N, C-alpha and C positions, 0 to 999 in steps of 0.2 A: 504494499499499499504506499502511495506516496505521502510526502508530507502534508500536502495540500489536504488529501483525502483524511488524514489522521486528524487534521484542525477541523475539517468540516463535521467529522464524525463527532468530535469533543463538543463542538458548539451545541449540536443537538442533544448530547448526552448530558452535559451540564444544564441545558434548558429543561430537561426533565426533572431535575432536581427540585424545582419549586413544586410541582405537582406531588412529589414525593413528600416534601416538607408540608405542604397543605394537608395531605392525607394524615400525616404524622400530628399535626396540630388539631385535626378533627378526631382523631382516634386515641390520642396520647401514647402511640407506639410508632416506632421507626422499624424498617426492615434491615437496618444495618447497625453494627456496634459504633459507638460515638467515636472511640479511637480510630476506627476505619474511616468514618465520614471526615474526620480532621486530617487524615494523612493525605498529603498531595501526591504521593506515589502509589497508592493502592487502586486508584480507578485505572481503567484501560489508557487513558490519556497520560496520566500520570507516569504508568510504567514505560509508556512510549517516550516522553519528555525526558525522562531520566536513563533510558536505555542506549544501548549502542546503535540503534538504527538511525538517531539524531547524529548528524556529523559533527566533529569537533567546530568546524566553520560555522555551523548553524547555532552551535552551543555558545560560540563567542560574540554572535550577534545581538545588538540591542533588543530586537524583537524577541528572540528567546529569552533573554534575561527578564524582560518585563512580563512575558507570559507566564514564565516560572514563578516569579513573585506574587503575580495577580492570582496565579492558580492556586497558590499556597493560602493565600487570603481568602479565596472564596471557600476553600474546604473549611478552614477555621470558622467562617460566618455559618456555613451550612450545619456545621457540628453545634454551634451556639444555638441556632434555631431548633435543630433537633432535641437538643437538652431542654430548652424552654417547653418544648411541646411534651416531652416525655416527663417533665415535673409539673404539667398541668399549668404552665405559665403561658396561657394562650395569647393574653395582650401583648406580651413581651415578643412572642414568636411572629404574631401578625405584624407587630410594628416593623420588625426587622425585614419581613418579605415585602412590605409595603413600598410604594414608590420611592419614598426617601429614606427607606430603612438600610442598615448596614449590609444585609444580605443582598438585598437588590442592587444597591450600588456596587458592591463586590461582583457580582454577577454581571451587570452591565459593562463594567471596566474590563472584565476578563474577555467577555465576547467582543468587545471592540478591538482589544488588543489581539486577539487571535485572528479577526477578520484582517487587521493590518499585516500581521505577520505572513498570512496567506498571499495578501496581495503582493507582498515584496519578495516572495519565492519566484 
């Protein structure tokens, strides 16, 4: 799979997290352990991002560095929402996934950076 294809797939997969988190907020349960959610190297994109398939030249690029940083921040925010949801803190969870929330901002920034990286390939 090409780098662009990995990025496209990741944009979709990370977009699905909002649905998973909304379900967690509604049910109080999440389908993955919090440490796994917070780890930026456990999802398929993270495994690729840190793996050997990404060339050293790509890893040295500012796009890679930015995406890696924002990807880690996204996972931290997703885990925070999941933790709120599983502790019954619905208001906090909903605030984070809302338009001006921390999760929403992290998700938007990551998606923008991934699209910019893809365009630069």
